[in-house]
PDB file of N, CA, C, O and CB in Angstrom:
ATOM      1  N   MET A   1       0.845  -1.179   0.000  1.00  0.00           N
ATOM      2  CA  MET A   1       0.000   0.000   0.000  1.00  0.00           C
ATOM      3  C   MET A   1       0.888   1.239   0.000  1.00  0.00           C
ATOM      4  O   MET A   1       1.895   1.298   0.706  1.00  0.00           O
ATOM      5  CB  MET A   1      -0.960   0.000   1.221  1.00  0.00           C
ATOM      6  N   SER A   2       0.508   2.206  -0.784  1.00  0.00           N
ATOM      7  CA  SER A   2       1.310   3.421  -0.887  1.00  0.00           C
ATOM      8  C   SER A   2       0.875   4.459   0.144  1.00  0.00           C
ATOM      9  O   SER A   2      -0.209   4.375   0.723  1.00  0.00           O
ATOM     10  CB  SER A   2       1.209   4.007  -2.296  1.00  0.00           C
ATOM     11  N   PHE A   3       1.741   5.424   0.351  1.00  0.00           N
ATOM     12  CA  PHE A   3       1.438   6.522   1.268  1.00  0.00           C
ATOM     13  C   PHE A   3       0.169   7.235   0.829  1.00  0.00           C
ATOM     14  O   PHE A   3      -0.714   7.497   1.646  1.00  0.00           O
ATOM     15  CB  PHE A   3       2.613   7.515   1.341  1.00  0.00           C
ATOM     16  N   GLU A   4       0.073   7.549  -0.454  1.00  0.00           N
ATOM     17  CA  GLU A   4      -1.077   8.298  -0.966  1.00  0.00           C
ATOM     18  C   GLU A   4      -2.382   7.542  -0.732  1.00  0.00           C
ATOM     19  O   GLU A   4      -3.373   8.129  -0.297  1.00  0.00           O
ATOM     20  CB  GLU A   4      -0.900   8.585  -2.460  1.00  0.00           C
ATOM     21  N   THR A   5      -2.383   6.238  -1.020  1.00  0.00           N
ATOM     22  CA  THR A   5      -3.584   5.424  -0.839  1.00  0.00           C
ATOM     23  C   THR A   5      -3.980   5.366   0.628  1.00  0.00           C
ATOM     24  O   THR A   5      -5.159   5.482   0.961  1.00  0.00           O
ATOM     25  CB  THR A   5      -3.362   4.008  -1.380  1.00  0.00           C
ATOM     26  N   THR A   6      -3.003   5.189   1.499  1.00  0.00           N
ATOM     27  CA  THR A   6      -3.280   5.095   2.921  1.00  0.00           C
ATOM     28  C   THR A   6      -3.846   6.407   3.452  1.00  0.00           C
ATOM     29  O   THR A   6      -4.817   6.402   4.208  1.00  0.00           O
ATOM     30  CB  THR A   6      -2.015   4.716   3.684  1.00  0.00           C
ATOM     31  N   VAL A   7      -3.253   7.516   3.068  1.00  0.00           N
ATOM     32  CA  VAL A   7      -3.693   8.828   3.564  1.00  0.00           C
ATOM     33  C   VAL A   7      -5.079   9.176   3.034  1.00  0.00           C
ATOM     34  O   VAL A   7      -5.849   9.846   3.722  1.00  0.00           O
ATOM     35  CB  VAL A   7      -2.689   9.922   3.162  1.00  0.00           C
ATOM     36  N   LEU A   8      -5.407   8.738   1.837  1.00  0.00           N
ATOM     37  CA  LEU A   8      -6.735   9.022   1.293  1.00  0.00           C
ATOM     38  C   LEU A   8      -7.851   8.453   2.160  1.00  0.00           C
ATOM     39  O   LEU A   8      -8.972   8.962   2.148  1.00  0.00           O
ATOM     40  CB  LEU A   8      -6.849   8.466  -0.110  1.00  0.00           C
ATOM     41  N   ASN A   9      -7.544   7.390   2.918  1.00  0.00           N
ATOM     42  CA  ASN A   9      -8.549   6.771   3.788  1.00  0.00           C
ATOM     43  C   ASN A   9      -8.743   7.515   5.103  1.00  0.00           C
ATOM     44  O   ASN A   9      -9.683   7.223   5.843  1.00  0.00           O
ATOM     45  CB  ASN A   9      -8.163   5.345   4.077  1.00  0.00           C
ATOM     46  N   LEU A  10      -7.874   8.468   5.404  1.00  0.00           N
ATOM     47  CA  LEU A  10      -8.003   9.231   6.643  1.00  0.00           C
ATOM     48  C   LEU A  10      -9.114  10.262   6.531  1.00  0.00           C
ATOM     49  O   LEU A  10      -9.410  10.762   5.446  1.00  0.00           O
ATOM     50  CB  LEU A  10      -6.682   9.918   6.991  1.00  0.00           C
ATOM     51  N   ARG A  11      -9.719  10.568   7.660  1.00  0.00           N
ATOM     52  CA  ARG A  11     -10.731  11.626   7.694  1.00  0.00           C
ATOM     53  C   ARG A  11     -10.072  12.957   8.038  1.00  0.00           C
ATOM     54  O   ARG A  11      -9.025  13.010   8.684  1.00  0.00           O
ATOM     55  CB  ARG A  11     -11.849  11.291   8.719  1.00  0.00           C
ATOM     56  N   SER A  12     -10.715  14.022   7.588  1.00  0.00           N
ATOM     57  CA  SER A  12     -10.259  15.359   7.967  1.00  0.00           C
ATOM     58  C   SER A  12     -10.558  15.535   9.444  1.00  0.00           C
ATOM     59  O   SER A  12     -11.563  14.993   9.905  1.00  0.00           O
ATOM     60  CB  SER A  12     -10.949  16.481   7.104  1.00  0.00           C
ATOM     61  N   PRO A  13      -9.789  16.228  10.189  1.00  0.00           N
ATOM     62  CA  PRO A  13      -8.567  16.976   9.895  1.00  0.00           C
ATOM     63  C   PRO A  13      -7.295  16.131  10.020  1.00  0.00           C
ATOM     64  O   PRO A  13      -6.190  16.641   9.839  1.00  0.00           O
ATOM     65  CB  PRO A  13      -8.471  18.165  10.817  1.00  0.00           C
ATOM     66  N   VAL A  14      -7.453  14.832  10.332  1.00  0.00           N
ATOM     67  CA  VAL A  14      -6.270  13.977  10.495  1.00  0.00           C
ATOM     68  C   VAL A  14      -5.504  13.874   9.178  1.00  0.00           C
ATOM     69  O   VAL A  14      -4.273  13.902   9.171  1.00  0.00           O
ATOM     70  CB  VAL A  14      -6.678  12.566  10.989  1.00  0.00           C
ATOM     71  N   LYS A  15      -6.220  13.758   8.077  1.00  0.00           N
ATOM     72  CA  LYS A  15      -5.578  13.670   6.766  1.00  0.00           C
ATOM     73  C   LYS A  15      -4.687  14.887   6.521  1.00  0.00           C
ATOM     74  O   LYS A  15      -3.538  14.751   6.100  1.00  0.00           O
ATOM     75  CB  LYS A  15      -6.636  13.551   5.652  1.00  0.00           C
ATOM     76  N   GLU A  16      -5.220  16.062   6.785  1.00  0.00           N
ATOM     77  CA  GLU A  16      -4.448  17.289   6.566  1.00  0.00           C
ATOM     78  C   GLU A  16      -3.253  17.373   7.511  1.00  0.00           C
ATOM     79  O   GLU A  16      -2.186  17.857   7.132  1.00  0.00           O
ATOM     80  CB  GLU A  16      -5.342  18.518   6.748  1.00  0.00           C
ATOM     81  N   LEU A  17      -3.437  16.900   8.739  1.00  0.00           N
ATOM     82  CA  LEU A  17      -2.344  16.896   9.706  1.00  0.00           C
ATOM     83  C   LEU A  17      -1.204  15.999   9.228  1.00  0.00           C
ATOM     84  O   LEU A  17      -0.042  16.404   9.262  1.00  0.00           O
ATOM     85  CB  LEU A  17      -2.846  16.432  11.081  1.00  0.00           C
ATOM     86  N   VAL A  18      -1.526  14.790   8.785  1.00  0.00           N
ATOM     87  CA  VAL A  18      -0.497  13.855   8.304  1.00  0.00           C
ATOM     88  C   VAL A  18       0.194  14.422   7.069  1.00  0.00           C
ATOM     89  O   VAL A  18       1.421  14.376   6.971  1.00  0.00           O
ATOM     90  CB  VAL A  18      -1.119  12.471   7.983  1.00  0.00           C
ATOM     91  N   LEU A  19      -0.568  14.948   6.139  1.00  0.00           N
ATOM     92  CA  LEU A  19       0.033  15.522   4.926  1.00  0.00           C
ATOM     93  C   LEU A  19       0.939  16.698   5.256  1.00  0.00           C
ATOM     94  O   LEU A  19       2.020  16.833   4.683  1.00  0.00           O
ATOM     95  CB  LEU A  19      -1.058  15.967   3.949  1.00  0.00           C
ATOM     96  N   SER A  20       0.503  17.546   6.174  1.00  0.00           N
ATOM     97  CA  SER A  20       1.314  18.700   6.563  1.00  0.00           C
ATOM     98  C   SER A  20       2.578  18.275   7.298  1.00  0.00           C
ATOM     99  O   SER A  20       3.667  18.769   7.005  1.00  0.00           O
ATOM    100  CB  SER A  20       0.501  19.645   7.438  1.00  0.00           C
ATOM    101  N   ALA A  21       2.436  17.361   8.251  1.00  0.00           N
ATOM    102  CA  ALA A  21       3.585  16.923   9.058  1.00  0.00           C
ATOM    103  C   ALA A  21       4.633  16.203   8.224  1.00  0.00           C
ATOM    104  O   ALA A  21       5.828  16.292   8.507  1.00  0.00           O
ATOM    105  CB  ALA A  21       3.121  16.015  10.182  1.00  0.00           C
ATOM    106  N   THR A  22       4.186  15.490   7.200  1.00  0.00           N
ATOM    107  CA  THR A  22       5.129  14.724   6.368  1.00  0.00           C
ATOM    108  C   THR A  22       5.503  15.449   5.086  1.00  0.00           C
ATOM    109  O   THR A  22       6.223  14.911   4.245  1.00  0.00           O
ATOM    110  CB  THR A  22       4.538  13.374   6.023  1.00  0.00           C
ATOM    111  N   LYS A  23       5.011  16.670   4.944  1.00  0.00           N
ATOM    112  CA  LYS A  23       5.211  17.440   3.697  1.00  0.00           C
ATOM    113  C   LYS A  23       4.849  16.567   2.501  1.00  0.00           C
ATOM    114  O   LYS A  23       5.651  16.343   1.595  1.00  0.00           O
ATOM    115  CB  LYS A  23       6.692  17.947   3.575  1.00  0.00           C
ATOM    116  N   ASP A  24       3.598  16.079   2.534  1.00  0.00           N
ATOM    117  CA  ASP A  24       3.025  15.201   1.511  1.00  0.00           C
ATOM    118  C   ASP A  24       3.805  13.897   1.348  1.00  0.00           C
ATOM    119  O   ASP A  24       3.960  13.395   0.235  1.00  0.00           O
ATOM    120  CB  ASP A  24       2.972  15.927   0.183  1.00  0.00           C
ATOM    121  N   GLY A  25       4.290  13.359   2.452  1.00  0.00           N
ATOM    122  CA  GLY A  25       4.975  12.075   2.437  1.00  0.00           C
ATOM    123  C   GLY A  25       6.453  12.144   2.095  1.00  0.00           C
ATOM    124  O   GLY A  25       7.091  11.113   1.879  1.00  0.00           O
ATOM    125  N   LYS A  26       6.997  13.343   2.044  1.00  0.00           N
ATOM    126  CA  LYS A  26       8.406  13.503   1.666  1.00  0.00           C
ATOM    127  C   LYS A  26       9.350  13.573   2.864  1.00  0.00           C
ATOM    128  O   LYS A  26      10.555  13.366   2.719  1.00  0.00           O
ATOM    129  CB  LYS A  26       8.569  14.747   0.835  1.00  0.00           C
ATOM    130  N   GLU A  27       8.804  13.866   4.052  1.00  0.00           N
ATOM    131  CA  GLU A  27       9.628  13.977   5.256  1.00  0.00           C
ATOM    132  C   GLU A  27       8.943  13.260   6.415  1.00  0.00           C
ATOM    133  O   GLU A  27       7.737  13.012   6.379  1.00  0.00           O
ATOM    134  CB  GLU A  27       9.889  15.465   5.613  1.00  0.00           C
ATOM    135  N   LEU A  28       9.719  12.933   7.436  1.00  0.00           N
ATOM    136  CA  LEU A  28       9.204  12.305   8.660  1.00  0.00           C
ATOM    137  C   LEU A  28       8.360  11.080   8.370  1.00  0.00           C
ATOM    138  O   LEU A  28       7.363  10.820   9.044  1.00  0.00           O
ATOM    139  CB  LEU A  28       8.388  13.301   9.453  1.00  0.00           C
ATOM    140  N   PHE A  29       8.765  10.342   7.375  1.00  0.00           N
ATOM    141  CA  PHE A  29       7.975   9.199   6.937  1.00  0.00           C
ATOM    142  C   PHE A  29       8.749   7.895   7.083  1.00  0.00           C
ATOM    143  O   PHE A  29       8.288   6.850   6.625  1.00  0.00           O
ATOM    144  CB  PHE A  29       7.538   9.386   5.494  1.00  0.00           C
ATOM    145  N   GLY A  30       9.917   7.942   7.714  1.00  0.00           N
ATOM    146  CA  GLY A  30      10.734   6.755   7.915  1.00  0.00           C
ATOM    147  C   GLY A  30      12.075   6.897   7.220  1.00  0.00           C
ATOM    148  O   GLY A  30      12.203   7.559   6.190  1.00  0.00           O
ATOM    149  N   HIS A  31      13.068   6.256   7.813  1.00  0.00           N
ATOM    150  CA  HIS A  31      14.428   6.351   7.271  1.00  0.00           C
ATOM    151  C   HIS A  31      14.735   5.275   6.243  1.00  0.00           C
ATOM    152  O   HIS A  31      15.651   5.430   5.435  1.00  0.00           O
ATOM    153  CB  HIS A  31      15.430   6.268   8.388  1.00  0.00           C
ATOM    154  N   ASN A  32      13.975   4.187   6.268  1.00  0.00           N
ATOM    155  CA  ASN A  32      14.204   3.094   5.318  1.00  0.00           C
ATOM    156  C   ASN A  32      12.848   2.451   5.006  1.00  0.00           C
ATOM    157  O   ASN A  32      11.815   2.869   5.529  1.00  0.00           O
ATOM    158  CB  ASN A  32      15.224   2.029   5.896  1.00  0.00           C
ATOM    159  N   ASP A  33      12.870   1.431   4.147  1.00  0.00           N
ATOM    160  CA  ASP A  33      11.610   0.811   3.732  1.00  0.00           C
ATOM    161  C   ASP A  33      10.860   0.151   4.880  1.00  0.00           C
ATOM    162  O   ASP A  33       9.629   0.169   4.908  1.00  0.00           O
ATOM    163  CB  ASP A  33      11.874  -0.210   2.662  1.00  0.00           C
ATOM    164  N   VAL A  34      11.591  -0.430   5.829  1.00  0.00           N
ATOM    165  CA  VAL A  34      10.941  -1.057   6.983  1.00  0.00           C
ATOM    166  C   VAL A  34      10.225   0.001   7.814  1.00  0.00           C
ATOM    167  O   VAL A  34       9.083  -0.201   8.226  1.00  0.00           O
ATOM    168  CB  VAL A  34      11.974  -1.818   7.852  1.00  0.00           C
ATOM    169  N   ASP A  35      10.892   1.128   8.061  1.00  0.00           N
ATOM    170  CA  ASP A  35      10.264   2.231   8.804  1.00  0.00           C
ATOM    171  C   ASP A  35       9.019   2.730   8.070  1.00  0.00           C
ATOM    172  O   ASP A  35       7.973   2.951   8.680  1.00  0.00           O
ATOM    173  CB  ASP A  35      11.268   3.396   9.005  1.00  0.00           C
ATOM    174  N   LYS A  36       9.145   2.902   6.768  1.00  0.00           N
ATOM    175  CA  LYS A  36       8.024   3.424   5.980  1.00  0.00           C
ATOM    176  C   LYS A  36       6.819   2.497   6.052  1.00  0.00           C
ATOM    177  O   LYS A  36       5.685   2.962   6.165  1.00  0.00           O
ATOM    178  CB  LYS A  36       8.443   3.621   4.522  1.00  0.00           C
ATOM    179  N   GLN A  37       7.054   1.188   5.988  1.00  0.00           N
ATOM    180  CA  GLN A  37       5.948   0.233   6.087  1.00  0.00           C
ATOM    181  C   GLN A  37       5.303   0.282   7.471  1.00  0.00           C
ATOM    182  O   GLN A  37       4.085   0.152   7.599  1.00  0.00           O
ATOM    183  CB  GLN A  37       6.442  -1.191   5.787  1.00  0.00           C
ATOM    184  N   GLU A  38       6.124   0.472   8.506  1.00  0.00           N
ATOM    185  CA  GLU A  38       5.573   0.576   9.852  1.00  0.00           C
ATOM    186  C   GLU A  38       4.717   1.832   9.993  1.00  0.00           C
ATOM    187  O   GLU A  38       3.638   1.788  10.583  1.00  0.00           O
ATOM    188  CB  GLU A  38       6.701   0.583  10.893  1.00  0.00           C
ATOM    189  N   VAL A  39       5.194   2.942   9.456  1.00  0.00           N
ATOM    190  CA  VAL A  39       4.423   4.198   9.505  1.00  0.00           C
ATOM    191  C   VAL A  39       3.110   4.016   8.751  1.00  0.00           C
ATOM    192  O   VAL A  39       2.055   4.424   9.236  1.00  0.00           O
ATOM    193  CB  VAL A  39       5.241   5.385   8.898  1.00  0.00           C
ATOM    194  N   LEU A  40       3.166   3.410   7.578  1.00  0.00           N
ATOM    195  CA  LEU A  40       1.938   3.159   6.815  1.00  0.00           C
ATOM    196  C   LEU A  40       0.971   2.290   7.611  1.00  0.00           C
ATOM    197  O   LEU A  40      -0.239   2.517   7.598  1.00  0.00           O
ATOM    198  CB  LEU A  40       2.265   2.487   5.469  1.00  0.00           C
ATOM    199  N   GLY A  41       1.516   1.291   8.303  1.00  0.00           N
ATOM    200  CA  GLY A  41       0.677   0.424   9.122  1.00  0.00           C
ATOM    201  C   GLY A  41      -0.046   1.186  10.206  1.00  0.00           C
ATOM    202  O   GLY A  41      -1.232   0.961  10.443  1.00  0.00           O
ATOM    203  N   TRP A  42       0.669   2.101  10.878  1.00  0.00           N
ATOM    204  CA  TRP A  42       0.038   2.895  11.941  1.00  0.00           C
ATOM    205  C   TRP A  42      -0.982   3.867  11.370  1.00  0.00           C
ATOM    206  O   TRP A  42      -2.043   4.070  11.960  1.00  0.00           O
ATOM    207  CB  TRP A  42       1.097   3.663  12.740  1.00  0.00           C
ATOM    208  N   ILE A  43      -0.675   4.465  10.236  1.00  0.00           N
ATOM    209  CA  ILE A  43      -1.646   5.372   9.611  1.00  0.00           C
ATOM    210  C   ILE A  43      -2.894   4.576   9.230  1.00  0.00           C
ATOM    211  O   ILE A  43      -4.018   5.020   9.463  1.00  0.00           O
ATOM    212  CB  ILE A  43      -1.031   6.078   8.353  1.00  0.00           C
ATOM    213  N   ASP A  44      -2.684   3.398   8.641  1.00  0.00           N
ATOM    214  CA  ASP A  44      -3.810   2.561   8.240  1.00  0.00           C
ATOM    215  C   ASP A  44      -4.650   2.150   9.450  1.00  0.00           C
ATOM    216  O   ASP A  44      -5.877   2.122   9.365  1.00  0.00           O
ATOM    217  CB  ASP A  44      -3.310   1.318   7.498  1.00  0.00           C
ATOM    218  N   LYS A  45      -4.006   1.832  10.573  1.00  0.00           N
ATOM    219  CA  LYS A  45      -4.740   1.437  11.779  1.00  0.00           C
ATOM    220  C   LYS A  45      -5.664   2.549  12.258  1.00  0.00           C
ATOM    221  O   LYS A  45      -6.741   2.274  12.787  1.00  0.00           O
ATOM    222  CB  LYS A  45      -3.766   1.057  12.893  1.00  0.00           C
ATOM    223  N   THR A  46      -5.257   3.791  12.079  1.00  0.00           N
ATOM    224  CA  THR A  46      -6.086   4.900  12.566  1.00  0.00           C
ATOM    225  C   THR A  46      -7.360   5.064  11.753  1.00  0.00           C
ATOM    226  O   THR A  46      -8.280   5.758  12.186  1.00  0.00           O
ATOM    227  CB  THR A  46      -5.296   6.196  12.538  1.00  0.00           C
ATOM    228  N   THR A  47      -7.434   4.437  10.581  1.00  0.00           N
ATOM    229  CA  THR A  47      -8.653   4.522   9.772  1.00  0.00           C
ATOM    230  C   THR A  47      -9.702   3.530  10.246  1.00  0.00           C
ATOM    231  O   THR A  47     -10.857   3.599   9.826  1.00  0.00           O
ATOM    232  CB  THR A  47      -8.335   4.276   8.300  1.00  0.00           C
ATOM    233  N   GLN A  48      -9.311   2.607  11.117  1.00  0.00           N
ATOM    234  CA  GLN A  48     -10.231   1.581  11.607  1.00  0.00           C
ATOM    235  C   GLN A  48     -10.904   2.063  12.891  1.00  0.00           C
ATOM    236  O   GLN A  48     -10.242   2.534  13.816  1.00  0.00           O
ATOM    237  CB  GLN A  48      -9.483   0.241  11.852  1.00  0.00           C
ATOM    238  N   GLU A  49     -12.205   1.940  12.929  1.00  0.00           N
ATOM    239  CA  GLU A  49     -12.975   2.382  14.101  1.00  0.00           C
ATOM    240  C   GLU A  49     -12.498   1.699  15.373  1.00  0.00           C
ATOM    241  O   GLU A  49     -12.481   2.321  16.435  1.00  0.00           O
ATOM    242  CB  GLU A  49     -14.464   2.108  13.896  1.00  0.00           C
ATOM    243  N   SER A  50     -12.110   0.427  15.286  1.00  0.00           N
ATOM    244  CA  SER A  50     -11.720  -0.320  16.485  1.00  0.00           C
ATOM    245  C   SER A  50     -10.397   0.168  17.079  1.00  0.00           C
ATOM    246  O   SER A  50     -10.086  -0.133  18.231  1.00  0.00           O
ATOM    247  CB  SER A  50     -11.614  -1.797  16.158  1.00  0.00           C
ATOM    248  N   PHE A  51      -9.626   0.915  16.300  1.00  0.00           N
ATOM    249  CA  PHE A  51      -8.339   1.413  16.779  1.00  0.00           C
ATOM    250  C   PHE A  51      -8.511   2.497  17.833  1.00  0.00           C
ATOM    251  O   PHE A  51      -7.727   2.596  18.777  1.00  0.00           O
ATOM    252  CB  PHE A  51      -7.518   1.948  15.619  1.00  0.00           C
ATOM    253  N   VAL A  52      -9.535   3.297  17.658  1.00  0.00           N
ATOM    254  CA  VAL A  52      -9.692   4.480  18.498  1.00  0.00           C
ATOM    255  C   VAL A  52     -10.330   4.106  19.834  1.00  0.00           C
ATOM    256  O   VAL A  52     -11.522   4.309  20.062  1.00  0.00           O
ATOM    257  CB  VAL A  52     -10.540   5.544  17.780  1.00  0.00           C
ATOM    258  N   ASN A  53      -9.500   3.559  20.695  1.00  0.00           N
ATOM    259  CA  ASN A  53      -9.903   3.330  22.072  1.00  0.00           C
ATOM    260  C   ASN A  53      -8.689   3.627  22.947  1.00  0.00           C
ATOM    261  O   ASN A  53      -7.563   3.703  22.456  1.00  0.00           O
ATOM    262  CB  ASN A  53     -10.434   1.861  22.288  1.00  0.00           C
ATOM    263  N   GLU A  54      -8.922   3.789  24.218  1.00  0.00           N
ATOM    264  CA  GLU A  54      -7.863   4.258  25.113  1.00  0.00           C
ATOM    265  C   GLU A  54      -6.634   3.349  25.108  1.00  0.00           C
ATOM    266  O   GLU A  54      -5.508   3.845  25.082  1.00  0.00           O
ATOM    267  CB  GLU A  54      -8.397   4.373  26.521  1.00  0.00           C
ATOM    268  N   ASN A  55      -6.826   2.045  25.131  1.00  0.00           N
ATOM    269  CA  ASN A  55      -5.696   1.119  25.177  1.00  0.00           C
ATOM    270  C   ASN A  55      -4.841   1.223  23.909  1.00  0.00           C
ATOM    271  O   ASN A  55      -3.614   1.287  23.991  1.00  0.00           O
ATOM    272  CB  ASN A  55      -6.199  -0.321  25.360  1.00  0.00           C
ATOM    273  N   ASN A  56      -5.479   1.240  22.753  1.00  0.00           N
ATOM    274  CA  ASN A  56      -4.722   1.332  21.506  1.00  0.00           C
ATOM    275  C   ASN A  56      -3.971   2.658  21.381  1.00  0.00           C
ATOM    276  O   ASN A  56      -2.863   2.702  20.847  1.00  0.00           O
ATOM    277  CB  ASN A  56      -5.656   1.159  20.320  1.00  0.00           C
ATOM    278  N   LEU A  57      -4.568   3.717  21.869  1.00  0.00           N
ATOM    279  CA  LEU A  57      -3.881   5.007  21.820  1.00  0.00           C
ATOM    280  C   LEU A  57      -2.665   5.015  22.741  1.00  0.00           C
ATOM    281  O   LEU A  57      -1.650   5.634  22.420  1.00  0.00           O
ATOM    282  CB  LEU A  57      -4.841   6.138  22.206  1.00  0.00           C
ATOM    283  N   LYS A  58      -2.760   4.327  23.890  1.00  0.00           N
ATOM    284  CA  LYS A  58      -1.602   4.212  24.781  1.00  0.00           C
ATOM    285  C   LYS A  58      -0.488   3.413  24.120  1.00  0.00           C
ATOM    286  O   LYS A  58       0.684   3.768  24.241  1.00  0.00           O
ATOM    287  CB  LYS A  58      -2.006   3.554  26.110  1.00  0.00           C
ATOM    288  N   VAL A  59      -0.843   2.339  23.423  1.00  0.00           N
ATOM    289  CA  VAL A  59       0.149   1.531  22.704  1.00  0.00           C
ATOM    290  C   VAL A  59       0.821   2.383  21.632  1.00  0.00           C
ATOM    291  O   VAL A  59       2.043   2.358  21.492  1.00  0.00           O
ATOM    292  CB  VAL A  59      -0.512   0.274  22.066  1.00  0.00           C
ATOM    293  N   CYS A  60       0.038   3.122  20.892  1.00  0.00           N
ATOM    294  CA  CYS A  60       0.580   4.002  19.845  1.00  0.00           C
ATOM    295  C   CYS A  60       1.527   5.030  20.448  1.00  0.00           C
ATOM    296  O   CYS A  60       2.602   5.284  19.906  1.00  0.00           O
ATOM    297  CB  CYS A  60      -0.560   4.715  19.083  1.00  0.00           C
ATOM    298  N   ASP A  61       1.131   5.615  21.558  1.00  0.00           N
ATOM    299  CA  ASP A  61       1.960   6.606  22.235  1.00  0.00           C
ATOM    300  C   ASP A  61       3.285   5.984  22.678  1.00  0.00           C
ATOM    301  O   ASP A  61       4.345   6.588  22.514  1.00  0.00           O
ATOM    302  CB  ASP A  61       1.212   7.196  23.446  1.00  0.00           C
ATOM    303  N   THR A  62       3.221   4.783  23.237  1.00  0.00           N
ATOM    304  CA  THR A  62       4.430   4.094  23.701  1.00  0.00           C
ATOM    305  C   THR A  62       5.356   3.808  22.524  1.00  0.00           C
ATOM    306  O   THR A  62       6.564   4.029  22.617  1.00  0.00           O
ATOM    307  CB  THR A  62       4.067   2.778  24.432  1.00  0.00           C
ATOM    308  N   VAL A  63       4.807   3.324  21.433  1.00  0.00           N
ATOM    309  CA  VAL A  63       5.622   3.011  20.250  1.00  0.00           C
ATOM    310  C   VAL A  63       6.261   4.275  19.702  1.00  0.00           C
ATOM    311  O   VAL A  63       7.435   4.264  19.329  1.00  0.00           O
ATOM    312  CB  VAL A  63       4.768   2.331  19.158  1.00  0.00           C
ATOM    313  N   CYS A  64       5.513   5.355  19.647  1.00  0.00           N
ATOM    314  CA  CYS A  64       6.052   6.611  19.119  1.00  0.00           C
ATOM    315  C   CYS A  64       7.158   7.172  20.015  1.00  0.00           C
ATOM    316  O   CYS A  64       8.164   7.674  19.514  1.00  0.00           O
ATOM    317  CB  CYS A  64       4.932   7.643  18.968  1.00  0.00           C
ATOM    318  N   VAL A  65       6.978   7.091  21.328  1.00  0.00           N
ATOM    319  CA  VAL A  65       7.981   7.608  22.257  1.00  0.00           C
ATOM    320  C   VAL A  65       9.247   6.771  22.179  1.00  0.00           C
ATOM    321  O   VAL A  65      10.347   7.321  22.130  1.00  0.00           O
ATOM    322  CB  VAL A  65       7.437   7.623  23.697  1.00  0.00           C
ATOM    323  N   ILE A  66       9.111   5.466  22.166  1.00  0.00           N
ATOM    324  CA  ILE A  66      10.291   4.585  22.069  1.00  0.00           C
ATOM    325  C   ILE A  66      10.984   4.808  20.739  1.00  0.00           C
ATOM    326  O   ILE A  66      12.210   4.904  20.687  1.00  0.00           O
ATOM    327  CB  ILE A  66       9.891   3.089  22.223  1.00  0.00           C
ATOM    328  N   GLY A  67      10.223   4.892  19.675  1.00  0.00           N
ATOM    329  CA  GLY A  67      10.794   5.111  18.339  1.00  0.00           C
ATOM    330  C   GLY A  67      11.506   6.437  18.234  1.00  0.00           C
ATOM    331  O   GLY A  67      12.460   6.578  17.469  1.00  0.00           O
ATOM    332  N   ASP A  68      11.049   7.410  19.000  1.00  0.00           N
ATOM    333  CA  ASP A  68      11.631   8.751  18.962  1.00  0.00           C
ATOM    334  C   ASP A  68      13.036   8.778  19.568  1.00  0.00           C
ATOM    335  O   ASP A  68      13.810   9.698  19.306  1.00  0.00           O
ATOM    336  CB  ASP A  68      10.727   9.736  19.702  1.00  0.00           C
ATOM    337  N   ARG A  69      13.361   7.775  20.372  1.00  0.00           N
ATOM    338  CA  ARG A  69      14.661   7.756  21.050  1.00  0.00           C
ATOM    339  C   ARG A  69      15.772   7.240  20.133  1.00  0.00           C
ATOM    340  O   ARG A  69      16.951   7.414  20.444  1.00  0.00           O
ATOM    341  CB  ARG A  69      14.584   6.891  22.308  1.00  0.00           C
ATOM    342  N   PHE A  70      15.424   6.619  19.029  1.00  0.00           N
ATOM    343  CA  PHE A  70      16.449   6.021  18.158  1.00  0.00           C
ATOM    344  C   PHE A  70      16.941   6.977  17.125  1.00  0.00           C
ATOM    345  O   PHE A  70      17.802   6.625  16.319  1.00  0.00           O
ATOM    346  CB  PHE A  70      15.919   4.798  17.479  1.00  0.00           C
TER     347      PHE A  70
END
């Protein structure tokens, strides 16, 4: 799945936030292909209604904080 396809599934204003933060997928999108696939996976998860619950958001926060240290 491509960045563009994944982002198209997002609802506003999240879609605009992701596009702005990544400068349309050109920045902050991962350092290598493995990172990029992981980012796409997390973006895709946010399009699913079942993702938006307190536990999943805590997991996402933990992954983002740990990932930020590398």
